[in-house]
PDB file of N, CA, C and O in Angstrom:
ATOM      1  N   MET A   1     -24.146 213.500  47.746  1.00  0.00           N
ATOM      2  CA  MET A   1     -25.565 213.461  47.516  1.00  0.00           C
ATOM      3  C   MET A   1     -26.013 214.715  46.760  1.00  0.00           C
ATOM      4  O   MET A   1     -26.832 214.639  45.844  1.00  0.00           O
ATOM      5  N   MET A   2     -25.471 215.857  47.151  1.00  0.00           N
ATOM      6  CA  MET A   2     -25.875 217.101  46.492  1.00  0.00           C
ATOM      7  C   MET A   2     -25.426 217.137  45.039  1.00  0.00           C
ATOM      8  O   MET A   2     -26.145 217.650  44.182  1.00  0.00           O
ATOM      9  N   SER A   3     -24.241 216.596  44.751  1.00  0.00           N
ATOM     10  CA  SER A   3     -23.781 216.608  43.361  1.00  0.00           C
ATOM     11  C   SER A   3     -24.677 215.721  42.497  1.00  0.00           C
ATOM     12  O   SER A   3     -24.960 216.066  41.349  1.00  0.00           O
ATOM     13  N   GLY A   4     -25.123 214.598  43.027  1.00  0.00           N
ATOM     14  CA  GLY A   4     -26.050 213.737  42.297  1.00  0.00           C
ATOM     15  C   GLY A   4     -27.374 214.439  42.035  1.00  0.00           C
ATOM     16  O   GLY A   4     -27.950 214.314  40.953  1.00  0.00           O
ATOM     17  N   TYR A   5     -27.850 215.172  43.024  1.00  0.00           N
ATOM     18  CA  TYR A   5     -29.077 215.951  42.860  1.00  0.00           C
ATOM     19  C   TYR A   5     -28.901 217.004  41.776  1.00  0.00           C
ATOM     20  O   TYR A   5     -29.778 217.180  40.930  1.00  0.00           O
ATOM     21  N   LEU A   6     -27.767 217.708  41.796  1.00  0.00           N
ATOM     22  CA  LEU A   6     -27.529 218.759  40.805  1.00  0.00           C
ATOM     23  C   LEU A   6     -27.380 218.192  39.399  1.00  0.00           C
ATOM     24  O   LEU A   6     -27.767 218.843  38.428  1.00  0.00           O
ATOM     25  N   ILE A   7     -26.822 216.984  39.274  1.00  0.00           N
ATOM     26  CA  ILE A   7     -26.717 216.337  37.966  1.00  0.00           C
ATOM     27  C   ILE A   7     -28.112 215.985  37.460  1.00  0.00           C
ATOM     28  O   ILE A   7     -28.456 216.267  36.312  1.00  0.00           O
ATOM     29  N   SER A   8     -28.913 215.366  38.329  1.00  0.00           N
ATOM     30  CA  SER A   8     -30.232 214.874  37.925  1.00  0.00           C
ATOM     31  C   SER A   8     -31.225 215.985  37.620  1.00  0.00           C
ATOM     32  O   SER A   8     -32.126 215.796  36.803  1.00  0.00           O
ATOM     33  N   THR A   9     -31.079 217.119  38.249  1.00  0.00           N
ATOM     34  CA  THR A   9     -32.052 218.201  38.055  1.00  0.00           C
ATOM     35  C   THR A   9     -31.538 219.314  37.151  1.00  0.00           C
ATOM     36  O   THR A   9     -32.178 220.360  37.043  1.00  0.00           O
ATOM     37  N   ALA A  10     -30.401 219.111  36.502  1.00  0.00           N
ATOM     38  CA  ALA A  10     -29.822 220.165  35.660  1.00  0.00           C
ATOM     39  C   ALA A  10     -30.737 220.540  34.496  1.00  0.00           C
ATOM     40  O   ALA A  10     -30.690 221.671  34.012  1.00  0.00           O
ATOM     41  N   ASP A  11     -31.567 219.600  34.043  1.00  0.00           N
ATOM     42  CA  ASP A  11     -32.458 219.899  32.918  1.00  0.00           C
ATOM     43  C   ASP A  11     -33.790 220.503  33.361  1.00  0.00           C
ATOM     44  O   ASP A  11     -34.669 220.743  32.534  1.00  0.00           O
ATOM     45  N   GLY A  12     -33.942 220.751  34.681  1.00  0.00           N
ATOM     46  CA  GLY A  12     -35.148 221.414  35.166  1.00  0.00           C
ATOM     47  C   GLY A  12     -36.237 220.476  35.646  1.00  0.00           C
ATOM     48  O   GLY A  12     -37.248 220.938  36.176  1.00  0.00           O
ATOM     49  N   ARG A  13     -36.066 219.177  35.477  1.00  0.00           N
ATOM     50  CA  ARG A  13     -37.070 218.214  35.953  1.00  0.00           C
ATOM     51  C   ARG A  13     -36.731 217.778  37.371  1.00  0.00           C
ATOM     52  O   ARG A  13     -35.559 217.677  37.733  1.00  0.00           O
ATOM     53  N   GLY A  14     -37.769 217.518  38.178  1.00  0.00           N
ATOM     54  CA  GLY A  14     -37.582 217.052  39.545  1.00  0.00           C
ATOM     55  C   GLY A  14     -37.221 215.570  39.578  1.00  0.00           C
ATOM     56  O   GLY A  14     -37.195 214.899  38.546  1.00  0.00           O
ATOM     57  N   ILE A  15     -36.944 215.076  40.780  1.00  0.00           N
ATOM     58  CA  ILE A  15     -36.594 213.673  40.967  1.00  0.00           C
ATOM     59  C   ILE A  15     -37.767 212.986  41.651  1.00  0.00           C
ATOM     60  O   ILE A  15     -38.194 213.402  42.728  1.00  0.00           O
ATOM     61  N   GLU A  16     -38.287 211.936  41.028  1.00  0.00           N
ATOM     62  CA  GLU A  16     -39.377 211.174  41.614  1.00  0.00           C
ATOM     63  C   GLU A  16     -38.794 210.120  42.559  1.00  0.00           C
ATOM     64  O   GLU A  16     -37.889 209.378  42.178  1.00  0.00           O
ATOM     65  N   VAL A  17     -39.303 210.055  43.775  1.00  0.00           N
ATOM     66  CA  VAL A  17     -38.793 209.142  44.791  1.00  0.00           C
ATOM     67  C   VAL A  17     -39.795 208.004  44.977  1.00  0.00           C
ATOM     68  O   VAL A  17     -40.828 208.173  45.624  1.00  0.00           O
ATOM     69  N   PHE A  18     -39.477 206.848  44.404  1.00  0.00           N
ATOM     70  CA  PHE A  18     -40.286 205.628  44.510  1.00  0.00           C
ATOM     71  C   PHE A  18     -41.754 205.855  44.200  1.00  0.00           C
ATOM     72  O   PHE A  18     -42.608 205.170  44.764  1.00  0.00           O
ATOM     73  N   GLN A  19     -42.065 206.763  43.350  1.00  0.00           N
ATOM     74  CA  GLN A  19     -43.421 207.129  42.945  1.00  0.00           C
ATOM     75  C   GLN A  19     -44.289 207.553  44.122  1.00  0.00           C
ATOM     76  O   GLN A  19     -45.517 207.497  44.044  1.00  0.00           O
ATOM     77  N   PHE A  20     -43.647 207.984  45.230  1.00  0.00           N
ATOM     78  CA  PHE A  20     -44.385 208.495  46.381  1.00  0.00           C
ATOM     79  C   PHE A  20     -44.470 210.016  46.340  1.00  0.00           C
ATOM     80  O   PHE A  20     -45.529 210.591  46.590  1.00  0.00           O
ATOM     81  N   PHE A  21     -43.363 210.658  46.027  1.00  0.00           N
ATOM     82  CA  PHE A  21     -43.332 212.114  45.966  1.00  0.00           C
ATOM     83  C   PHE A  21     -42.204 212.538  45.032  1.00  0.00           C
ATOM     84  O   PHE A  21     -41.372 211.725  44.628  1.00  0.00           O
ATOM     85  N   GLU A  22     -42.193 213.812  44.702  1.00  0.00           N
ATOM     86  CA  GLU A  22     -41.171 214.347  43.798  1.00  0.00           C
ATOM     87  C   GLU A  22     -40.396 215.462  44.498  1.00  0.00           C
ATOM     88  O   GLU A  22     -40.975 216.353  45.118  1.00  0.00           O
ATOM     89  N   VAL A  23     -39.071 215.385  44.382  1.00  0.00           N
ATOM     90  CA  VAL A  23     -38.209 216.450  44.894  1.00  0.00           C
ATOM     91  C   VAL A  23     -38.062 217.459  43.754  1.00  0.00           C
ATOM     92  O   VAL A  23     -37.546 217.109  42.692  1.00  0.00           O
ATOM     93  N   PRO A  24     -38.496 218.680  43.949  1.00  0.00           N
ATOM     94  CA  PRO A  24     -38.466 219.640  42.843  1.00  0.00           C
ATOM     95  C   PRO A  24     -37.048 220.055  42.458  1.00  0.00           C
ATOM     96  O   PRO A  24     -36.122 220.018  43.269  1.00  0.00           O
ATOM     97  N   ALA A  25     -36.914 220.445  41.217  1.00  0.00           N
ATOM     98  CA  ALA A  25     -35.632 220.945  40.717  1.00  0.00           C
ATOM     99  C   ALA A  25     -35.481 222.410  41.105  1.00  0.00           C
ATOM    100  O   ALA A  25     -36.451 223.166  41.150  1.00  0.00           O
ATOM    101  N   ILE A  26     -34.254 222.781  41.378  1.00  0.00           N
ATOM    102  CA  ILE A  26     -33.932 224.183  41.640  1.00  0.00           C
ATOM    103  C   ILE A  26     -33.320 224.720  40.345  1.00  0.00           C
ATOM    104  O   ILE A  26     -32.709 223.967  39.587  1.00  0.00           O
ATOM    105  N   ALA A  27     -33.477 225.982  40.099  1.00  0.00           N
ATOM    106  CA  ALA A  27     -32.901 226.580  38.894  1.00  0.00           C
ATOM    107  C   ALA A  27     -31.387 226.341  38.866  1.00  0.00           C
ATOM    108  O   ALA A  27     -30.745 226.242  39.912  1.00  0.00           O
ATOM    109  N   ALA A  28     -30.834 226.252  37.671  1.00  0.00           N
ATOM    110  CA  ALA A  28     -29.398 226.028  37.522  1.00  0.00           C
ATOM    111  C   ALA A  28     -28.615 227.158  38.177  1.00  0.00           C
ATOM    112  O   ALA A  28     -28.887 228.334  37.935  1.00  0.00           O
ATOM    113  N   PHE A  29     -27.649 226.796  39.000  1.00  0.00           N
ATOM    114  CA  PHE A  29     -26.849 227.796  39.702  1.00  0.00           C
ATOM    115  C   PHE A  29     -25.705 228.312  38.842  1.00  0.00           C
ATOM    116  O   PHE A  29     -25.387 229.501  38.873  1.00  0.00           O
ATOM    117  N   ILE A  30     -25.090 227.424  38.081  1.00  0.00           N
ATOM    118  CA  ILE A  30     -23.916 227.783  37.295  1.00  0.00           C
ATOM    119  C   ILE A  30     -24.053 227.258  35.876  1.00  0.00           C
ATOM    120  O   ILE A  30     -24.854 226.365  35.602  1.00  0.00           O
ATOM    121  N   GLU A  31     -23.278 227.812  35.003  1.00  0.00           N
ATOM    122  CA  GLU A  31     -23.254 227.345  33.625  1.00  0.00           C
ATOM    123  C   GLU A  31     -22.617 225.956  33.599  1.00  0.00           C
ATOM    124  O   GLU A  31     -21.653 225.704  34.322  1.00  0.00           O
ATOM    125  N   ASN A  32     -23.143 225.067  32.780  1.00  0.00           N
ATOM    126  CA  ASN A  32     -22.671 223.679  32.685  1.00  0.00           C
ATOM    127  C   ASN A  32     -22.762 222.970  34.037  1.00  0.00           C
ATOM    128  O   ASN A  32     -21.849 222.240  34.422  1.00  0.00           O
ATOM    129  N   GLN A  33     -23.843 223.184  34.739  1.00  0.00           N
ATOM    130  CA  GLN A  33     -24.033 222.619  36.077  1.00  0.00           C
ATOM    131  C   GLN A  33     -23.885 221.104  36.076  1.00  0.00           C
ATOM    132  O   GLN A  33     -23.276 220.542  36.986  1.00  0.00           O
ATOM    133  N   GLU A  34     -24.428 220.445  35.077  1.00  0.00           N
ATOM    134  CA  GLU A  34     -24.381 218.978  35.018  1.00  0.00           C
ATOM    135  C   GLU A  34     -22.940 218.477  34.920  1.00  0.00           C
ATOM    136  O   GLU A  34     -22.576 217.497  35.570  1.00  0.00           O
ATOM    137  N   ASP A  35     -22.123 219.147  34.110  1.00  0.00           N
ATOM    138  CA  ASP A  35     -20.725 218.724  33.940  1.00  0.00           C
ATOM    139  C   ASP A  35     -19.899 218.976  35.197  1.00  0.00           C
ATOM    140  O   ASP A  35     -19.115 218.121  35.608  1.00  0.00           O
ATOM    141  N   VAL A  36     -20.072 220.142  35.805  1.00  0.00           N
ATOM    142  CA  VAL A  36     -19.311 220.478  37.014  1.00  0.00           C
ATOM    143  C   VAL A  36     -19.714 219.546  38.159  1.00  0.00           C
ATOM    144  O   VAL A  36     -18.850 219.021  38.862  1.00  0.00           O
ATOM    145  N   ALA A  37     -21.006 219.341  38.348  1.00  0.00           N
ATOM    146  CA  ALA A  37     -21.473 218.446  39.413  1.00  0.00           C
ATOM    147  C   ALA A  37     -21.032 217.009  39.133  1.00  0.00           C
ATOM    148  O   ALA A  37     -20.762 216.253  40.066  1.00  0.00           O
ATOM    149  N   GLY A  38     -20.959 216.628  37.858  1.00  0.00           N
ATOM    150  CA  GLY A  38     -20.476 215.299  37.501  1.00  0.00           C
ATOM    151  C   GLY A  38     -19.023 215.090  37.893  1.00  0.00           C
ATOM    152  O   GLY A  38     -18.654 214.020  38.376  1.00  0.00           O
ATOM    153  N   LEU A  39     -18.205 216.103  37.688  1.00  0.00           N
ATOM    154  CA  LEU A  39     -16.799 216.010  38.107  1.00  0.00           C
ATOM    155  C   LEU A  39     -16.673 215.917  39.627  1.00  0.00           C
ATOM    156  O   LEU A  39     -15.880 215.128  40.142  1.00  0.00           O
ATOM    157  N   ILE A  40     -17.448 216.714  40.331  1.00  0.00           N
ATOM    158  CA  ILE A  40     -17.433 216.654  41.795  1.00  0.00           C
ATOM    159  C   ILE A  40     -17.869 215.272  42.260  1.00  0.00           C
ATOM    160  O   ILE A  40     -17.259 214.697  43.161  1.00  0.00           O
ATOM    161  N   HIS A  41     -18.922 214.737  41.651  1.00  0.00           N
ATOM    162  CA  HIS A  41     -19.440 213.414  41.984  1.00  0.00           C
ATOM    163  C   HIS A  41     -18.369 212.343  41.735  1.00  0.00           C
ATOM    164  O   HIS A  41     -18.188 211.439  42.551  1.00  0.00           O
ATOM    165  N   GLN A  42     -17.670 212.452  40.615  1.00  0.00           N
ATOM    166  CA  GLN A  42     -16.626 211.485  40.264  1.00  0.00           C
ATOM    167  C   GLN A  42     -15.475 211.524  41.270  1.00  0.00           C
ATOM    168  O   GLN A  42     -15.041 210.477  41.751  1.00  0.00           O
ATOM    169  N   TYR A  43     -14.984 212.709  41.587  1.00  0.00           N
ATOM    170  CA  TYR A  43     -13.873 212.812  42.531  1.00  0.00           C
ATOM    171  C   TYR A  43     -14.281 212.402  43.948  1.00  0.00           C
ATOM    172  O   TYR A  43     -13.468 211.848  44.689  1.00  0.00           O
ATOM    173  N   ALA A  44     -15.524 212.667  44.328  1.00  0.00           N
ATOM    174  CA  ALA A  44     -16.009 212.218  45.634  1.00  0.00           C
ATOM    175  C   ALA A  44     -16.052 210.690  45.688  1.00  0.00           C
ATOM    176  O   ALA A  44     -15.726 210.096  46.716  1.00  0.00           O
ATOM    177  N   ALA A  45     -16.452 210.053  44.588  1.00  0.00           N
ATOM    178  CA  ALA A  45     -16.471 208.591  44.542  1.00  0.00           C
ATOM    179  C   ALA A  45     -15.060 208.021  44.625  1.00  0.00           C
ATOM    180  O   ALA A  45     -14.830 207.043  45.338  1.00  0.00           O
ATOM    181  N   TYR A  46     -14.114 208.619  43.908  1.00  0.00           N
ATOM    182  CA  TYR A  46     -12.712 208.171  43.981  1.00  0.00           C
ATOM    183  C   TYR A  46     -12.164 208.328  45.402  1.00  0.00           C
ATOM    184  O   TYR A  46     -11.447 207.457  45.893  1.00  0.00           O
ATOM    185  N   THR A  47     -12.498 209.426  46.048  1.00  0.00           N
ATOM    186  CA  THR A  47     -12.044 209.659  47.412  1.00  0.00           C
ATOM    187  C   THR A  47     -12.620 208.621  48.362  1.00  0.00           C
ATOM    188  O   THR A  47     -11.912 208.117  49.234  1.00  0.00           O
ATOM    189  N   LEU A  48     -13.894 208.298  48.203  1.00  0.00           N
ATOM    190  CA  LEU A  48     -14.525 207.289  49.041  1.00  0.00           C
ATOM    191  C   LEU A  48     -13.861 205.922  48.861  1.00  0.00           C
ATOM    192  O   LEU A  48     -13.574 205.236  49.842  1.00  0.00           O
ATOM    193  N   VAL A  49     -13.618 205.527  47.616  1.00  0.00           N
ATOM    194  CA  VAL A  49     -12.956 204.243  47.351  1.00  0.00           C
ATOM    195  C   VAL A  49     -11.559 204.238  47.963  1.00  0.00           C
ATOM    196  O   VAL A  49     -11.161 203.249  48.579  1.00  0.00           O
ATOM    197  N   PHE A  50     -10.816 205.314  47.807  1.00  0.00           N
ATOM    198  CA  PHE A  50      -9.472 205.416  48.388  1.00  0.00           C
ATOM    199  C   PHE A  50      -9.522 205.267  49.901  1.00  0.00           C
ATOM    200  O   PHE A  50      -8.701 204.555  50.479  1.00  0.00           O
ATOM    201  N   MET A  51     -10.474 205.929  50.551  1.00  0.00           N
ATOM    202  CA  MET A  51     -10.580 205.863  52.006  1.00  0.00           C
ATOM    203  C   MET A  51     -10.951 204.454  52.477  1.00  0.00           C
ATOM    204  O   MET A  51     -10.456 204.004  53.511  1.00  0.00           O
ATOM    205  N   VAL A  52     -11.810 203.755  51.739  1.00  0.00           N
ATOM    206  CA  VAL A  52     -12.175 202.376  52.096  1.00  0.00           C
ATOM    207  C   VAL A  52     -10.958 201.466  51.979  1.00  0.00           C
ATOM    208  O   VAL A  52     -10.707 200.653  52.868  1.00  0.00           O
ATOM    209  N   VAL A  53     -10.197 201.596  50.887  1.00  0.00           N
ATOM    210  CA  VAL A  53      -8.998 200.780  50.698  1.00  0.00           C
ATOM    211  C   VAL A  53      -7.970 201.088  51.788  1.00  0.00           C
ATOM    212  O   VAL A  53      -7.354 200.166  52.322  1.00  0.00           O
ATOM    213  N   LEU A  54      -7.776 202.348  52.123  1.00  0.00           N
ATOM    214  CA  LEU A  54      -6.852 202.738  53.175  1.00  0.00           C
ATOM    215  C   LEU A  54      -7.278 202.153  54.524  1.00  0.00           C
ATOM    216  O   LEU A  54      -6.443 201.658  55.281  1.00  0.00           O
ATOM    217  N   HIS A  55      -8.560 202.209  54.818  1.00  0.00           N
ATOM    218  CA  HIS A  55      -9.082 201.690  56.076  1.00  0.00           C
ATOM    219  C   HIS A  55      -8.890 200.169  56.162  1.00  0.00           C
ATOM    220  O   HIS A  55      -8.470 199.653  57.198  1.00  0.00           O
ATOM    221  N   ALA A  56      -9.197 199.457  55.077  1.00  0.00           N
ATOM    222  CA  ALA A  56      -9.007 197.998  55.062  1.00  0.00           C
ATOM    223  C   ALA A  56      -7.527 197.659  55.190  1.00  0.00           C
ATOM    224  O   ALA A  56      -7.162 196.710  55.885  1.00  0.00           O
ATOM    225  N   GLY A  57      -6.677 198.432  54.522  1.00  0.00           N
ATOM    226  CA  GLY A  57      -5.232 198.209  54.630  1.00  0.00           C
ATOM    227  C   GLY A  57      -4.731 198.418  56.047  1.00  0.00           C
ATOM    228  O   GLY A  57      -3.874 197.670  56.517  1.00  0.00           O
ATOM    229  N   ALA A  58      -5.250 199.416  56.728  1.00  0.00           N
ATOM    230  CA  ALA A  58      -4.851 199.666  58.115  1.00  0.00           C
ATOM    231  C   ALA A  58      -5.286 198.511  59.020  1.00  0.00           C
ATOM    232  O   ALA A  58      -4.545 198.115  59.920  1.00  0.00           O
ATOM    233  N   ALA A  59      -6.469 197.977  58.788  1.00  0.00           N
ATOM    234  CA  ALA A  59      -6.936 196.836  59.584  1.00  0.00           C
ATOM    235  C   ALA A  59      -6.047 195.624  59.357  1.00  0.00           C
ATOM    236  O   ALA A  59      -5.704 194.919  60.306  1.00  0.00           O
ATOM    237  N   LEU A  60      -5.672 195.376  58.106  1.00  0.00           N
ATOM    238  CA  LEU A  60      -4.795 194.240  57.805  1.00  0.00           C
ATOM    239  C   LEU A  60      -3.393 194.453  58.380  1.00  0.00           C
ATOM    240  O   LEU A  60      -2.754 193.502  58.829  1.00  0.00           O
ATOM    241  N   LYS A  61      -2.916 195.695  58.366  1.00  0.00           N
ATOM    242  CA  LYS A  61      -1.616 196.004  58.965  1.00  0.00           C
ATOM    243  C   LYS A  61      -1.618 195.686  60.459  1.00  0.00           C
ATOM    244  O   LYS A  61      -0.676 195.090  60.981  1.00  0.00           O
ATOM    245  N   HIS A  62      -2.694 196.095  61.140  1.00  0.00           N
ATOM    246  CA  HIS A  62      -2.803 195.791  62.565  1.00  0.00           C
ATOM    247  C   HIS A  62      -2.772 194.285  62.806  1.00  0.00           C
ATOM    248  O   HIS A  62      -2.152 193.810  63.758  1.00  0.00           O
ATOM    249  N   HIS A  63      -3.448 193.543  61.933  1.00  0.00           N
ATOM    250  CA  HIS A  63      -3.560 192.103  62.142  1.00  0.00           C
ATOM    251  C   HIS A  63      -2.260 191.361  61.816  1.00  0.00           C
ATOM    252  O   HIS A  63      -1.806 190.531  62.603  1.00  0.00           O
ATOM    253  N   PHE A  64      -1.669 191.654  60.671  1.00  0.00           N
ATOM    254  CA  PHE A  64      -0.532 190.857  60.207  1.00  0.00           C
ATOM    255  C   PHE A  64       0.835 191.413  60.610  1.00  0.00           C
ATOM    256  O   PHE A  64       1.757 190.635  60.856  1.00  0.00           O
ATOM    257  N   ILE A  65       0.988 192.724  60.684  1.00  0.00           N
ATOM    258  CA  ILE A  65       2.294 193.309  61.001  1.00  0.00           C
ATOM    259  C   ILE A  65       2.417 193.593  62.495  1.00  0.00           C
ATOM    260  O   ILE A  65       3.381 193.171  63.135  1.00  0.00           O
ATOM    261  N   ASP A  66       1.432 194.314  63.054  1.00  0.00           N
ATOM    262  CA  ASP A  66       1.473 194.645  64.481  1.00  0.00           C
ATOM    263  C   ASP A  66       1.105 193.454  65.359  1.00  0.00           C
ATOM    264  O   ASP A  66       1.454 193.412  66.539  1.00  0.00           O
ATOM    265  N   LYS A  67       0.407 192.496  64.783  1.00  0.00           N
ATOM    266  CA  LYS A  67      -0.042 191.286  65.478  1.00  0.00           C
ATOM    267  C   LYS A  67      -0.830 191.622  66.752  1.00  0.00           C
ATOM    268  O   LYS A  67      -0.682 190.963  67.781  1.00  0.00           O
ATOM    269  N   ASP A  68      -1.669 192.661  66.659  1.00  0.00           N
ATOM    270  CA  ASP A  68      -2.542 192.951  67.791  1.00  0.00           C
ATOM    271  C   ASP A  68      -3.950 192.418  67.512  1.00  0.00           C
ATOM    272  O   ASP A  68      -4.192 191.823  66.462  1.00  0.00           O
ATOM    273  N   LYS A  69      -4.851 192.625  68.423  1.00  0.00           N
ATOM    274  CA  LYS A  69      -6.173 192.014  68.336  1.00  0.00           C
ATOM    275  C   LYS A  69      -7.241 192.984  67.815  1.00  0.00           C
ATOM    276  O   LYS A  69      -8.431 192.749  68.027  1.00  0.00           O
ATOM    277  N   THR A  70      -6.849 194.047  67.152  1.00  0.00           N
ATOM    278  CA  THR A  70      -7.811 195.037  66.663  1.00  0.00           C
ATOM    279  C   THR A  70      -8.806 194.417  65.694  1.00  0.00           C
ATOM    280  O   THR A  70     -10.013 194.596  65.859  1.00  0.00           O
ATOM    281  N   LEU A  71      -8.333 193.703  64.702  1.00  0.00           N
ATOM    282  CA  LEU A  71      -9.217 193.121  63.691  1.00  0.00           C
ATOM    283  C   LEU A  71     -10.109 192.045  64.296  1.00  0.00           C
ATOM    284  O   LEU A  71     -11.302 191.999  63.995  1.00  0.00           O
ATOM    285  N   THR A  72      -9.569 191.197  65.123  1.00  0.00           N
ATOM    286  CA  THR A  72     -10.389 190.136  65.717  1.00  0.00           C
ATOM    287  C   THR A  72     -11.452 190.717  66.654  1.00  0.00           C
ATOM    288  O   THR A  72     -12.556 190.179  66.737  1.00  0.00           O
ATOM    289  N   ARG A  73     -11.135 191.805  67.358  1.00  0.00           N
ATOM    290  CA  ARG A  73     -12.147 192.460  68.208  1.00  0.00           C
ATOM    291  C   ARG A  73     -13.241 193.066  67.348  1.00  0.00           C
ATOM    292  O   ARG A  73     -14.418 192.998  67.704  1.00  0.00           O
ATOM    293  N   MET A  74     -12.867 193.660  66.216  1.00  0.00           N
ATOM    294  CA  MET A  74     -13.865 194.255  65.331  1.00  0.00           C
ATOM    295  C   MET A  74     -14.800 193.208  64.753  1.00  0.00           C
ATOM    296  O   MET A  74     -15.992 193.461  64.578  1.00  0.00           O
ATOM    297  N   LEU A  75     -14.265 192.044  64.461  1.00  0.00           N
ATOM    298  CA  LEU A  75     -15.068 190.964  63.875  1.00  0.00           C
ATOM    299  C   LEU A  75     -15.777 190.119  64.934  1.00  0.00           C
ATOM    300  O   LEU A  75     -16.598 189.266  64.596  1.00  0.00           O
ATOM    301  N   GLY A  76     -15.470 190.348  66.201  1.00  0.00           N
ATOM    302  CA  GLY A  76     -16.108 189.600  67.273  1.00  0.00           C
ATOM    303  C   GLY A  76     -15.536 188.198  67.451  1.00  0.00           C
ATOM    304  O   GLY A  76     -16.204 187.315  67.989  1.00  0.00           O
ATOM    305  N   ILE A  77     -14.305 187.995  67.001  1.00  0.00           N
ATOM    306  CA  ILE A  77     -13.637 186.691  67.115  1.00  0.00           C
ATOM    307  C   ILE A  77     -12.713 186.745  68.324  1.00  0.00           C
ATOM    308  O   ILE A  77     -12.036 187.747  68.556  1.00  0.00           O
ATOM    309  N   LYS A  78     -12.689 185.656  69.096  1.00  0.00           N
ATOM    310  CA  LYS A  78     -11.800 185.623  70.283  1.00  0.00           C
ATOM    311  C   LYS A  78     -10.493 184.982  69.972  1.00  0.00           C
ATOM    312  O   LYS A  78      -9.636 184.873  70.848  1.00  0.00           O
TER     313      LYS A  78
END
């Protein structure tokens, strides 16, 4: 969330939230703030996708290889 904020406010403009209020921009902390925050944002997204795939794979492993009831309990199936 912070990297997205730093990308959006790198030019000094605040972020308008549903036309209700504006989150003000903070002065740039580092040189090329938008590029650095963009890289952090990208790697955080890749990490999130990897963790979701790993988690789904673990659930399928429990169901098909271990043949336990972990997945069916999670889904509420008897």
